[in-house]
Backbone as a ProteinNet text record, in pm:
[ID]
protein_1_A
[PRIMARY]
MTKHKLLCEEGGVRLDKFISAAEIGVSRSMAVQLIEGGSVLVNGKTSNKKQKLGEGDSVEISVPDPVPYEVKAEDIPLEIVCEDEDLLVVNKPKGMVVHPAAGNPDGTLVNALLWHCGASLSGINGVMRPGIVHRIDKDTSGLLIVAKNDFAHSGLAAQIKEHSFTREYEAVVFGTLKDDKGTIDAPIGRHPVDRKKMCVTEKNSRSAVTHYEVISRYKGYTHVKCILETGRTHQIRVHMAYIGHPVAGDPVYGVKNEKVAFSGQCLHARKIGFVHPKTGEYMEFSSDLPQYFEDFLKKLNNISK
[TERTIARY]
-2121.8	-2143.1	-2244.8	-2206.7	-2296.6	-2343.2	-2475.5	-2529.3	-2583.9	-2549.8	-2597.5	-2677.5	-2796.6	-2878.4	-2889.9	-2838.8	-2835.4	-2914.9	-2964.6	-3039.6	-2968.4	-2937.6	-2870.7	-2972.2	-2949.8	-3044.4	-3009	-2883.7	-2840.9	-2753.8	-2795.7	-2724.6	-2594.4	-2513.3	-2389.8	-2264.1	-2275.4	-2157.4	-2109.4	-1975.9	-1919.1	-1952.2	-1966.1	-2005.8	-1907.3	-1776.9	-1679.4	-1679.2	-1697.2	-1702.5	-1829.8	-1938.7	-2065.5	-2055.2	-1992.8	-1981.1	-1889.1	-1772.8	-1677.1	-1730.8	-1821.5	-1878.6	-1990.6	-2047.7	-2154	-2092.6	-2165.7	-2113.2	-2131.5	-2059.3	-2067.5	-1929.5	-1828.6	-1694.8	-1618.5	-1644.1	-1575	-1491.4	-1360.6	-1271.1	-1285	-1223.1	-1230.5	-1166.6	-1049.5	-980.2	-1059.7	-1119.3	-1199.5	-1325.6	-1383.8	-1500.7	-1468.5	-1351.7	-1309.6	-1296.3	-1236.1	-1219.5	-1354.6	-1448.4	-1580.6	-1651.9	-1639.6	-1703	-1643.8	-1509.3	-1441.7	-1467	-1494.9	-1520.6	-1666.1	-1749.4	-1889.1	-1976.2	-1926.5	-2001.4	-2087.9	-2096.3	-2178.9	-2276.3	-2404.4	-2506.9	-2576	-2589	-2662.2	-2789.9	-2900.2	-3030.8	-3030.9	-2962.4	-2961.4	-2857.1	-2772.4	-2671.4	-2531.8	-2430.7	-2293	-2253.7	-2152.2	-2114.3	-1963.3	-1917.3	-1775.4	-1762.6	-1641.2	-1620	-1648.6	-1637.7	-1654	-1798.9	-1887.2	-2027.1	-2082.4	-2150	-2216.4	-2358.2	-2389.2	-2520.1	-2625.1	-2746.5	-2857.9	-2941.4	-3015.2	-3101.6	-3202.4	-3209.7	-3302.4	-3244.4	-3118.5	-3055.1	-3038.3	-3059.6	-3043.5	-2906.4	-2831.4	-2697.2	-2693.8	-2662.7	-2653	-2508	-2455.3	-2314	-2302.8	-2229.9	-2205.5	-2062	-2047.2	-1915	-1879.4	-1770.7	-1731.9	-1705.2	-1738.9	-1709.6	-1558.9	-1509.7	-1365.8	-1316.3	-1196.2	-1135.7	-1021.7	-987.2	-878.9	-749.2	-673.2	-546.1	-454.4	-400.3	-303.4	-161.4	-149.6	-18.1	20.8	141.2	181.8	231.3	203.7	252.3	399.5	478.5	621.3	661.4	744.8	791.2	902.5	860.4	953.6	934.2	1039.7	1025.7	964.1	875.3	811.4	835.8	858.9	865.6	727.6	651.9	515.8	515.4	469.1	467.9	341.9	229.6	101.5	13.5	-65.8	-155.9	-275.1	-394.4	-513.4	-596.9	-723.8	-805.5	-848	-827.3	-871.8	-758.6	-642.1	-534.2	-398	-297	-161	-79.2	18.4	110.7	246.9	303.7	429.2	536.9	658.8	773.6	846.8	822.6	877.2	1023.2	1108.7	1248.9	1268.5	1372.6	1410.9	1442.9	1392.7	1421.2	1309.8	1209.8	1098.5	983.1	935.8	820.5	694.7	593.8	473.5	386.8	359.6	272.9	328.4	293.8	343.8	300.9	389.5	362.4	461.6	451	544.1	687.6	770	908.7	931.7	823.5	834.3	721.3	726.1	617.4	616.8	730.6	737.8	836.8	851.7	941.3	886.2	755.5	694.6	633.7	590.7	522.5	395.3	321.5	199.1	228.3	335.4	372.2	396.9	463.9	492.1	364.2	274.7	149	60.6	58.6	-21.7	27.4	158	214.4	175	184	158.5	9.4	-74.6	-217.2	-307.1	-255.8	-341.3	-445.8	-570.5	-679.4	-736.2	-681.4	-735	-679.7	-714.3	-675.2	-793	-807.5	-918.1	-902.2	-1016.1	-1011.9	-1051.4	-1066.4	-1115.7	-1026.7	-895.9	-806.2	-765.3	-837	-813.8	-710.4	-692	-607	-458.1	-417.7	-276.5	-237.6	-336.5	-306	-391.6	-403.8	-488.8	-438.7	-530	-495.9	-428.7	-385	-306.1	-397.9	-388.7	-468.9	-396.1	-265.3	-181.4	-43.5	35.3	165.1	278.6	398.9	519.9	613.2	700	785.3	881	930.9	1025.1	1143.8	1203.8	1323.3	1292.8	1166	1127.6	1102.8	1161.7	1140.8	1033.6	985.6	897.4	761.8	674.5	547	435	358.4	234.4	134.7	7.8	-99	-161.8	-200.8	-260.8	-395.5	-498.2	-632.5	-657.1	-712.8	-741.1	-881.1	-967.1	-1102.1	-1151.7	-1259.4	-1309.9	-1365.1	-1419.7	-1471.2	-1358.3	-1247.5	-1132.4	-1074.1	-1068	-1012.4	-1092.6	-1224.2	-1309.5	-1294.4	-1288.4	-1275	-1143.1	-1036	-903.5	-891.3	-944.8	-939	-1015.9	-1126.5	-1205.8	-1126.4	-1045.8	-963.5	-856.2	-798.9	-700.3	-766.2	-885.2	-958.8	-993.4	-1024.5	-1062.8	-941.5	-820.5	-696	-681.9	-743.1	-731.1	-631.8	-565.9	-469.1	-331.5	-264.7	-133.6	-23	55.6	171	287.7	388.8	507.6	628.8	706.4	827.1	949.1	1064.1	1189.5	1268.4	1337.1	1413.9	1538.7	1637.5	1751.5	1735.5	1735.7	1717.6	1843.6	1857.3	1975.1	1964.5	2075	2078.4	2039	2047.6	2016.8	1885.5	1784.8	1655.2	1666.1	1607.5	1615.5	1533.4	1411.1	1321.8	1321.3	1298.2	1293	1164.7	1058.4	930.2	866	779.5	710.3	602	520.1	414.1	420.3	415.8	412.9	271.5	200.9	63.5	63.2	82.9	94.9	37.7	-56	-122.1	-26.1	-49.6	37.5	-42.4	17.2	-45.4	61	19.6	112.2	193.2	322.7	409.7	360.9	351.5	295.2	379.6	509.8	598.6	641.6	697.1	741.4	629.5	554.5	436.5	469.9	597.4	637.3	662.6	664.8	692.7	568.1	571.2	468.5	530.9	448	501	396.7	441.4	348.8	288.7	156.9	88.4	-55.9	-113.3	-253.6	-344.3	-284.1	-362.5	-378.3	-502.1	-532.8	-460.6	-468.5	-396.4	-491.7	-436.9	-512.8	-436.6	-509.5	-445.2	-347.7	-237.9	-135.4	-72.9	-66.1	-12.5	87	207.7	312.7	365.4	369.9	429.3	568.4	667.5	801.9	860.1	956	1022.2	1167	1259.7	1401.5	1436.1	1504.8	1553.1	1697.9	1780.8	1921.9	1976.4	2084.6	2145.5	2289.1	2327.9	2462.8	2519.2	2641.2	2703.7	2644	2558.5	2498.5	2371.7	2329.6	2210.3	2131.2	2003.6	1918.3	1835.4	1832.3	1750.3	1616.3	1507.8	1376.9	1271.9	1167.7	1046.9	940.1	869.4	762.5	630.7	528.3	396.1	301.9	241.7	151.4	10.6	-43.8	-185.6	-267.8	-207.9	-267.4	-168.9	-207.7	-119.6	-110.8	-52.6	-39.5	84.9	84.5	199.2	325.9	431.9	562.4	554.4	455.5	429	549.2	613.7	727.4	840.3	867.5	976.7	951.2	827.4	792.5	793.1	734.2	725.3	862	947.4	1079.4	1162.9	1149.5	1219.2	1163.6	1034.2	967.3	1021	1056.2	1110.3	1262.9	1322.1	1466.3	1548.4	1484	1555.2	1510.7	1549.4	1507.4	1564	1495.2	1540.3	1675	1766.5	1900	1891.1	1963.5	1968.9	1849.2	1755.8	1636.4	1677.2	1659.7	1704.8	1617.4	1497.1	1403.1	1395.7	1382.5	1362.7	1484.9	1590.1	1704.4	1810.2	1916.6	2031.2	2118.4	2159.8	2235.6	2372.6	2442.7	2577	2580.5	2532.9	2530.2	2671	2685.4	2816.2	2851.7	2750.7	2772.8	2694	2763.3	2698.3	2599.7	2483.2	2382.9	2298.2	2271.6	2197.3	2050.5	1962.4	1820.1	1789.5	1666.8	1634.6	1638.5	1679	1687.6	1555.5	1458	1321.9	1261.8	1212.8	1163.1	1027.8	927.8	795.2	803.6	824.9	859.8	740.6	629.9	516.1	385.7	294.2	162.5	58.6	-54.1	-158.3	-295.7	-389.3	-522.2	-619.7	-747.4	-851.9	-887.4	-880.8	-912.3	-1055.9	-1076.5	-1210.1	-1316.8	-1276.9	-1375.3	-1390.2	-1278.4	-1285.8	-1303.9	-1266.9	-1275.1	-1160	-1062.5	-947.4	-841	-784.9	-675.9	-548.1	-478.2	-355.1	-243.5	-125.8	-12.1	113.5	192.3	313.3	428.6	548.2	667.4	776.5	869.9	980.3	1112.7	1216.1	1348.9	1399.9	1488.2	1551.2	1631.8	1618.4	1693.4	1842.6	1920.5	2065.4	2117.2	2058	2105.8	2092.1	1984.3	1956.8	2056.7	2078.4	2173.4	2314.9	2351.1	2485.6	2505.2	2401.5	2412.1	2424.9	2351.1	2362.6	2501.8	2560.1	2696.8	2795.7	2776.3	2863.9	2854.3	2731.7	2711.5	2771.4	2757.1	2812.1	2964.3	3027.2	3174	3224.9	3152.4	3200	3160.5	3072.2	3029	3112.4	3202.7	3284.7	3390.9
1719.1	1575.3	1528.8	1427.5	1370	1232.9	1212.1	1083.8	1004	874.7	782.6	672.2	644.6	534.9	427.7	308.8	199	80.2	1.4	-119	-240.4	-337.1	-459	-550	-573.8	-654.2	-802.5	-832.8	-973.3	-997.7	-1084.4	-1107.5	-1183.7	-1182.8	-1260.4	-1181.6	-1053.9	-974.6	-901.6	-888.9	-815.7	-667.6	-603.6	-463.6	-373.3	-390.4	-301.6	-321	-444.9	-471.4	-412.3	-420.7	-366.6	-215.5	-146.3	-0.5	39.8	-27.3	9.6	-23.6	-121	-159	-64.2	5.5	102.3	222.6	282.4	394	526.2	537.1	660.2	721.6	670.5	727.8	697.3	581.3	542.6	418.2	427.3	314	213.8	96.3	-7.9	39.7	102.1	147.6	258.5	346.5	453.4	396.2	292	226.8	171.8	109.4	54.6	166.6	279.8	392.7	445.5	454.6	504.8	409	278.1	178	184.3	184.3	185.4	315.7	422.6	551.5	572.7	471.3	480.1	559.2	580.1	658.6	571.9	442.1	350.4	279.9	286.2	220.2	112.9	-5	-114.6	-135.3	-107.5	-113.8	-28.8	87	183.1	160.1	56.9	26.2	22.1	60.8	52.1	-94.4	-117.6	-255.1	-263.8	-375.2	-390.1	-430.2	-413.6	-431.2	-573.3	-671.9	-811.6	-859.7	-774.7	-816.9	-855.5	-967.5	-1011.6	-954.1	-884.3	-822.6	-924.5	-900.1	-984.4	-911.4	-985.1	-924.7	-830.7	-707.9	-610.5	-523.8	-550.3	-466.7	-323.7	-228.9	-87.5	-39.6	24.4	73.3	223.8	296.2	441.7	482.2	558.5	596	747.3	798.1	942.1	970.8	1038.5	1068.3	1213.7	1238	1376.5	1455.8	1582.8	1668.2	1684.6	1697.4	1715.9	1839.9	1827.7	1943.6	1994.4	2119.4	2174.2	2095.4	2081.8	2011.6	2078.4	1997.2	2048.2	2018.8	1939.7	1909.1	2023.8	2074.8	2190.7	2149.7	2235.2	2213.8	2253.6	2172.1	2201.6	2192.6	2285.6	2290.5	2188.4	2061.9	1950.6	1900	1888.8	1843.9	1704.8	1686.9	1558.5	1515.6	1385.5	1331.3	1276.2	1353.3	1315.4	1249.1	1127	1048	1076.7	1099.1	1123.9	1204.4	1297	1375.3	1423	1414.1	1475.4	1529.1	1563.2	1624.5	1527	1396.7	1296.6	1229.5	1219.6	1143.4	1185.9	1139.1	1152.4	1031.9	996.1	887.2	949.3	915	974	867.1	903.4	814.8	858.4	788.2	827	785.2	876	838.5	756.2	679.1	603.9	702.5	673.6	759.1	855.6	869	960	884.2	935.1	878.3	923.4	836.6	870.2	972.5	952	1045.7	1076.5	1191	1226.9	1127.3	1106	1018.7	1055.8	989.5	1016.6	997.4	1098	1090.3	1144.1	1159	1213.3	1313.7	1429.6	1526.5	1604.1	1605.7	1683	1617.2	1678.3	1622.1	1498.8	1473.2	1352.6	1379.2	1271.4	1283.7	1366.5	1346.8	1423.1	1572.7	1612.3	1753.6	1809.7	1730.9	1773.3	1779.6	1684.4	1681.7	1802.3	1839.6	1954.4	2082.3	2093.1	2209	2204.3	2086.3	2071.3	2078.2	2015.8	2003.2	2096.5	2155.7	2237.1	2150.8	2196	2122	2012.6	1997.9	1899.8	1760.5	1704.9	1568.8	1503.2	1372.3	1303.1	1309.3	1305	1313.2	1186	1076.6	952.1	900	910.9	857.5	960.7	1071.5	1168.3	1273.8	1366.8	1482.6	1448.6	1336.7	1300.5	1225.3	1173.2	1094.3	1136.3	1265	1308	1253.1	1194.1	1144.7	1009.7	957.7	834.6	712.6	643.2	524	399.5	395.5	284.4	340.4	265.8	316.9	226	282.3	201.7	249.6	162.5	193.3	308.9	368.1	478.7	443.9	328.1	290.8	210.3	207.8	149.4	264.6	256.3	359.9	314	407.7	367.5	432.2	371.1	431.1	407.3	511.2	496.5	599	569.8	652.9	735.3	858.9	951.9	997.2	998	1039.3	1185.5	1258.6	1400.3	1425.1	1325	1342	1207.9	1211.1	1089.3	988.9	1038.2	947.4	861.8	926.7	853.8	760.7	808	727.1	598	610.8	493.3	394.5	446.1	358.9	285.5	353.8	291.2	191.5	228.1	138.3	10	21.3	-97.1	-192.3	-137.5	-221.7	-295.2	-227.9	-293	-405.9	-378.9	-479.3	-600.6	-575.4	-682.9	-750.5	-706.3	-762	-742.1	-634	-605.1	-492.9	-449.2	-340.2	-399.9	-359.4	-415.8	-346.9	-428	-374.5	-472.4	-429.7	-512	-442.1	-518.7	-467.4	-543	-481	-553.2	-543.3	-650.9	-655.4	-739	-714.1	-803.9	-873.5	-1006.5	-1081.7	-1160.5	-1191.1	-1263.5	-1411.6	-1468.8	-1611	-1640.2	-1767	-1811.1	-1887.8	-1831.3	-1897.5	-2024.4	-2130.6	-2259.7	-2261.2	-2208.6	-2211.5	-2077.2	-2081.1	-1958.5	-1880	-1950.2	-1885.9	-1949.4	-1874.4	-1931.8	-1840.2	-1893.6	-1817.6	-1841.9	-1733.9	-1742.9	-1706.5	-1804.6	-1785	-1810.9	-1704.4	-1719	-1594.9	-1611.7	-1497	-1413.5	-1284.5	-1191.6	-1117.5	-1108.1	-1034.4	-968	-897.8	-828.7	-930	-902.4	-990.7	-995.4	-1112.9	-1123.9	-1058.1	-1040.3	-981.8	-840.6	-826.8	-696.2	-635.1	-541.8	-487.2	-396.6	-363.6	-283	-370.2	-501.2	-593.3	-670.8	-721.4	-811.6	-950.4	-1052.6	-1187.7	-1276.7	-1392.5	-1492.9	-1564.4	-1559	-1617.1	-1646.7	-1744.1	-1776.8	-1696.5	-1635	-1564.8	-1416.5	-1370.5	-1229.3	-1179.4	-1256.7	-1224.4	-1210	-1167.5	-1156.1	-1228.6	-1283.2	-1357.6	-1268.8	-1327.1	-1252	-1343.9	-1294.6	-1374.2	-1290.6	-1344.4	-1279.9	-1378.4	-1336	-1415.8	-1359.5	-1447.4	-1398.4	-1469.9	-1402.8	-1456.8	-1408.2	-1498.5	-1462.8	-1385.7	-1273.4	-1194.4	-1229.7	-1234.6	-1272.6	-1320.5	-1397.8	-1455	-1404.4	-1381.1	-1335.6	-1423.4	-1402.4	-1479.4	-1438	-1523.7	-1497.5	-1414.3	-1369.6	-1285.3	-1318.7	-1279.5	-1301.1	-1176.2	-1135.6	-1022.6	-1079	-1033.4	-1091	-984.6	-1029.4	-949	-1007.2	-920.5	-964.5	-897.8	-978.5	-927.2	-948.9	-841	-848.9	-884	-987.9	-1019.1	-951.4	-938.2	-864.2	-754.8	-668.6	-558.2	-537.8	-633.9	-623.4	-542.6	-489.8	-414.6	-500.1	-446.8	-513.9	-649	-667.1	-800.3	-866.3	-798	-859.7	-887.9	-794.3	-810.5	-930.4	-943.3	-1053.7	-1186.8	-1190.7	-1314.9	-1366	-1278	-1323.2	-1371.8	-1304.9	-1351.8	-1486.4	-1504.3	-1628.3	-1749.7	-1731.5	-1843.7	-1849.1	-1769.2	-1774.9	-1686.1	-1591.1	-1501.6	-1357	-1299.4	-1162.5	-1061.2	-949	-842.4	-789.8	-769.7	-720.7	-585.8	-574.3	-449.5	-421.4	-514.8	-492.1	-485.9	-369.9	-355.2	-427.2	-468.8	-532	-682.8	-727.5	-869.8	-934.9	-857.3	-905.9	-978.8	-1014.9	-1082.4	-977.3	-1003.2	-903	-876	-979.4	-960.9	-1008.7	-922.6	-959.4	-955.9	-1031.3	-1038.6	-906.4	-836.3	-708.9	-601.7	-499.1	-394	-314.9	-286.2	-206.7	-134.8	-8.1	73.8	82.5	22.9	23.1	-84.2	-133.1	-246.3	-210.1	-308.3	-291.1	-337.1	-246	-279.6	-159.9	-184.5	-75.1	-111.4	-23	-41.9	2.8	-94.4	-61.7	-36.5	-105.6	-92.4	-82.4	0.1	13	22.6	-45.5	-44.4	-45.1	28.9	41	91.6	76	131	269	369.4	505.4	509.3	555.2	549.7	630.5	728.8	809.5	767.2	747	717.4	569.1	482.3	338.6	284.3	369.2	327.7	261.7	149.4	86.3	164.9	198.8	277	201.5	202.4	131.7	216	222.1	303.4	223.1	250.7	185.2	288.7	259.1	351.4	276.7	347.9	287.7	254.9	158.1	129.3	251.7	293.2	410.7	382	486.9	474.3	382.2	391.7	307.4	159.5	125.8	-12.6	-58.2	26.4	-5.4	-21.1	66.3	59.3	-71.6	-116.2	-240.8	-360.2	-358.9	-466.1	-470.4	-353.9	-348.6	-406.7	-375	-426.8	-579.9	-630.7	-774.9	-841.4	-775.5	-829.6	-840.4	-742.3	-742.3	-854.7	-880.2	-983.8	-1123.9	-1128.4	-1258.8	-1307.3	-1222.5	-1260.3	-1362.8
1070.3	1082.9	977.6	901.2	801.4	849	847.3	892.6	775.3	775.5	672.5	740.8	689.8	741.7	634.1	666.9	571.6	624	532	568	509.6	594.3	548.1	479	350.6	272.7	270.7	306.3	306.7	429.2	517	641.8	625.2	732.7	734.2	708	668.1	637.3	762.3	774.8	887.2	876.9	991.8	995.1	922	945.9	880.5	728.9	682.5	539.1	478.2	551	502.6	480.3	575.5	565.5	451	439.6	333.7	194.8	186.5	57.2	14.1	111.7	79	8.7	-81.1	-160.3	-85.3	27.3	107.2	127.1	53.4	59.7	186.3	247.2	370.2	342.1	365.5	344.2	457.9	440.7	544.1	674.6	664.3	785	854.6	775.2	834.9	900	838.3	895.7	1034.3	1046.3	1176	1279	1237.2	1329.1	1376.2	1283.4	1319.7	1415.1	1389.5	1476.2	1616.4	1621.9	1751.6	1827.5	1753.1	1816.9	1855.9	1835.8	1874.8	1778.4	1655.5	1556.6	1466.8	1497.4	1419.2	1513.4	1479.1	1559	1475.2	1532.3	1468.2	1547.6	1483	1550.9	1677.6	1666.2	1776.3	1882.4	1866.2	1968.1	1905.6	1986.4	1940.2	1923.9	1842.2	1813.3	1794.3	1737.4	1706.4	1559.7	1505.9	1362.3	1314.1	1403.1	1362	1368.2	1414.5	1426.7	1289.8	1284.6	1162.3	1160.9	1054.7	1042.6	1000.9	1042	1000.5	896.4	820.3	719.2	785.7	735.8	791.1	901.1	940.6	1043.6	992.4	1082.7	1051.2	1098.9	1009	1043	1023.7	1130.6	1124.7	1145.1	1050.8	1052.1	1057.7	1155.2	1167.9	1125.1	1011.9	957	986.1	1059.1	1090.1	963.3	965.6	851.4	837.7	714.5	693.8	767.7	823.6	890.2	803	817.4	734.6	754.7	648.6	656.8	759.6	847.9	943.7	898.5	794.2	739.2	646.5	662.7	583.5	444.8	347.8	212.1	205.1	133.3	119.1	-27	-68.5	-207.1	-227.2	-242.6	-263.4	-405.9	-483.9	-623.8	-631.8	-729.8	-754.3	-897.9	-917.4	-1052.5	-1086.4	-1161.9	-1197.6	-1335.1	-1338.5	-1461.9	-1543.1	-1473.7	-1539.9	-1445.6	-1501	-1417	-1498.8	-1439.4	-1495.9	-1380.9	-1405.4	-1301.5	-1192.1	-1214.1	-1117	-1039.7	-1098.4	-1035.4	-1087.3	-1020.4	-1071.6	-1030.3	-1113.3	-1085.3	-1057.6	-942.6	-897.4	-888.5	-926.3	-909.6	-783.1	-673	-542.4	-528.2	-482.9	-462.5	-335.6	-333	-213.3	-101.3	18.3	132.7	167.8	80.3	108.6	174.3	287.4	356.1	282.3	274.8	199	271.8	400	471.5	610.8	668	801.2	907.9	1001.1	1115.3	1224	1337.2	1446.6	1398.5	1417.7	1374.5	1234.9	1157.9	1021.6	997.7	1063.4	1051.7	920.7	851.5	727.6	631.2	514.2	413.5	345.1	361.7	306.5	169.2	105.9	-22.8	-8.2	101.5	123.8	131.9	201.8	208.3	68.6	-14.4	-151.4	-234.8	-215.2	-289.7	-254.9	-128.9	-87.5	-154.9	-174.1	-244.6	-392.1	-451	-594.5	-628	-545.2	-576.4	-497.4	-391.7	-307.7	-238.9	-242.9	-178	-268.1	-387.7	-483.9	-458.2	-344.7	-309.3	-238.4	-254.4	-188.5	-37.3	32.1	177.7	247.9	173.9	231	344	328.5	431.4	535.4	542.3	648.6	613.7	709.4	684	677.8	736.5	734.7	608.4	537	417.2	297.6	271.6	160	26.2	-48.4	-180.8	-185.5	-71.4	-70.9	-81.6	-195.1	-220.1	-171.9	-194.3	-147.6	-117.5	-42.7	0.2	-44.7	-46.4	-54.5	56.6	103.4	217.4	189.3	295.6	285.4	195.8	217	141.7	16.4	-24.3	-152.6	-249.4	-366.3	-467.1	-564.7	-647.8	-755.7	-759.3	-839.5	-877.3	-776.2	-752.4	-678.2	-729.5	-709.9	-763.5	-652.6	-686.6	-591.9	-647.6	-563.3	-606	-570.9	-666.8	-644.7	-590.7	-595.2	-541.7	-489.3	-412.1	-348.1	-448.6	-560.4	-663.1	-719.3	-754.4	-808.5	-703.2	-578.5	-469.6	-451.4	-446.4	-426.4	-541.4	-664.5	-781.3	-784.5	-748.7	-748	-632.8	-516.4	-400.5	-428	-502.5	-536.1	-624.4	-715.7	-802.9	-722.6	-624.9	-538.6	-460.7	-410.1	-333	-418.9	-547.3	-638.6	-703.4	-668.8	-721.1	-872.4	-924.6	-1067.2	-1093.7	-990.2	-994.6	-1020.9	-1127.9	-1162.4	-1083.1	-1009.8	-937.1	-950.5	-1024.5	-1043.3	-982.8	-907.9	-843.4	-895.7	-879.8	-899	-770.1	-736.9	-612.6	-632.1	-549.1	-537.9	-403.5	-405.2	-281.6	-248.7	-122.1	-74.3	-110.9	-155.7	-187.2	-331.3	-367.5	-502.9	-503.8	-569.3	-578.5	-661.4	-612.6	-680.8	-808.9	-803.4	-918.6	-990.7	-1121.3	-1200.7	-1176.8	-1138.3	-1111.4	-988.5	-924.5	-809.8	-756.5	-668.6	-604.2	-453.8	-378.9	-232.9	-188.5	-137.5	-90.6	59	137.3	282.3	349.7	444.1	508.4	591.6	593.6	666.3	773	891.1	1000.7	1085.3	1187.7	1277	1356.9	1374.7	1451.9	1597.2	1657.9	1793.4	1901.9	1877.1	1978	1939.6	1819.8	1770.3	1686.6	1743.2	1677.9	1560.1	1542.1	1427.3	1303.6	1325.7	1216.1	1175.6	1052.6	1003.4	992.4	979	965.2	899.6	852	801	920.6	932.3	1046.9	1010.7	1077.5	1056.9	1150	1252.7	1354.2	1318.9	1318.7	1290.9	1165.8	1059.2	936.1	818.7	706.9	582.7	473.4	377.8	269.9	194.5	149.3	77	-27.8	-151.2	-261.5	-341.2	-356.7	-435.2	-539.1	-664.7	-771.3	-800.7	-817.3	-846.7	-967.8	-1031.4	-1149.6	-1150.4	-1171	-1171.8	-1298.7	-1280.8	-1394.5	-1424	-1320.1	-1336.5	-1203	-1211.2	-1091.3	-1076.6	-950.2	-919.3	-807.5	-774.7	-668.7	-534	-479.3	-348.6	-351.1	-471.1	-480.5	-606.4	-608.2	-725.1	-752.2	-878	-921.8	-966.7	-904.6	-932.7	-965.3	-1033.1	-1052.9	-962.2	-890.9	-801.6	-842.6	-859.2	-896	-778.3	-731.8	-617.7	-662.8	-603.1	-624.3	-515.5	-397	-286.4	-246.8	-155.1	-118.3	31	100.9	246.7	283.9	404.8	453.9	450.4	387.8	378.4	305.4	218.9	163.7	97.7	4	-65.5	32.3	119.8	216.8	308.5	356.1	445.7	370.9	252.6	176.8	132.8	85.1	40.5	159.5	273.4	393.2	438.4	421.4	461.8	386.7	259.3	181.5	186.7	275.3	296.1	205.2	137.7	45.8	67.5	183.3	213.3	113.9	101.6	12.3	60.2	-32.5	0.3	71.7	181	254.9	343.4	353.7	435.4	583.1	648.2	787.1	889.2	847.8	941	921.9	797.5	769.1	703.2	682.1	606.3	686.7	617.1	677.8	745.7	869.7	945.6	885.2	847.9	792.2	647.8	558.7	417.3	358.1	249.5	182.7	115.4	63.1	-4.3	69.3	116.1	194	108.5	167.4	96.9	200.4	176.8	271.6	230.9	311.1	277.9	175.7	173	86.4	-62.1	-142.2	-287.5	-348.9	-347.4	-389.9	-462.8	-584.4	-668.5	-729.4	-710.7	-770.4	-916.9	-1005.6	-1143.3	-1234.5	-1213.3	-1304.2	-1226.5	-1278.1	-1217.9	-1329	-1310.7	-1412.2	-1348	-1406.4	-1348.1	-1454.2	-1425.1	-1510.1	-1457.1	-1544	-1500.2	-1449.3	-1325.1	-1265.1	-1338.2	-1417.6	-1488.7	-1633.9	-1705.6	-1848.7	-1878.6	-1782.3	-1805.8	-1887.6	-1918.9	-1999.3	-1911.1	-1960.7	-1886	-1911.6	-1806.3	-1815.6	-1744.4	-1803.8	-1744.2	-1760.4	-1653.1	-1652.7	-1593.5	-1640.6	-1586.6	-1567.3	-1480.4	-1453.5	-1462.4	-1502.9	-1511.1	-1371.1	-1363.7	-1235.4	-1191.7	-1067.4	-1020.1	-1010.3	-993.6	-993.8	-883.8	-763.5	-653.6	-686.8	-757.4	-794.6	-901.4	-1002.6	-1109.8	-1054.5	-961.1	-902.1	-825.7	-756.2	-680.8	-775	-886	-985.5	-1045.2	-1071	-1125	-1025.8	-897.9	-793.4	-787.5	-797	-793.6	-917.4	-1030.7	-1154.8	-1146.6	-1085	-1073.6	-983.3	-873.2	-781.4	-831.3	-931.2	-982.6	-1100.3	-1149.1	-1264.8	-1224.2
[MASK]
+++++++++++++++++++++++++++++++++++++++++++++++++++++++++++++++++++++++++++++++++++++++++++++++++++++++++++++++++++++++++++++++++++++++++++++++++++++++++++++++++++++++++++++++++++++++++++++++++++++++++++++++++++++++++++++++++++++++++++++++++++++++++++++++++++++++++++++++++++++++++++++++++++++++++++++++++

């Protein structure tokens, strides 16, 4: 158990934000877990994540020591775009889950990373998500970055938080978009009824901004580029559905009876850019559209002639 004693120098900040902002290697989600688990004391007393700290408040945080990985390493091929001693950029195939969870205990990207990297992965997000700085959905293909140590993880996570992390996607959406360009600025939170879904809501939500640009138009569908300013769960899928143009093939937010059959959403993380946390160099990578995406565009092109 590692204990950290911090002093709040400026009042008004939420407890969970204060902890994640401190340079002790604790993410926002982990801070919430520690608070809810009674491992955080404010002036000697347990508290809740929303508590606003006052100037001079004492915060004591007990961080459990890392435990050995319980997730097994699996020899699963990876398409690695870039790798050094601090990070790697992976091109994830459609259909691969990022980390183990209920219903997906193995065959995930994390299982493959443990085989490839061994113990050289950051531990900030716990034993089930070693190295995972950000995620993409199971049926979304494309680029994501993995941290090999906590220093790199913290630096990359800070860029995401500051919205300086470049993430561009391409998608095929249902219907014909009226404008060639646009911005969707609508907060996203958990669906009030279906807890497995997200939705645009003002209640218990976080700001979410997606910029889109039309690449090409087809009969009943539009090929678009989406640039994330924020990175909320299911953001592109929720935002495009919100404006009446859900991602093609989306089993959760999409149209039930689409004109052209497609299995799983047509969404690809095409470009990623970031400042290397150690060298300070800006790095940017892009990936070709995968075969499933190209095949769907060809199908749309044929029916649009």
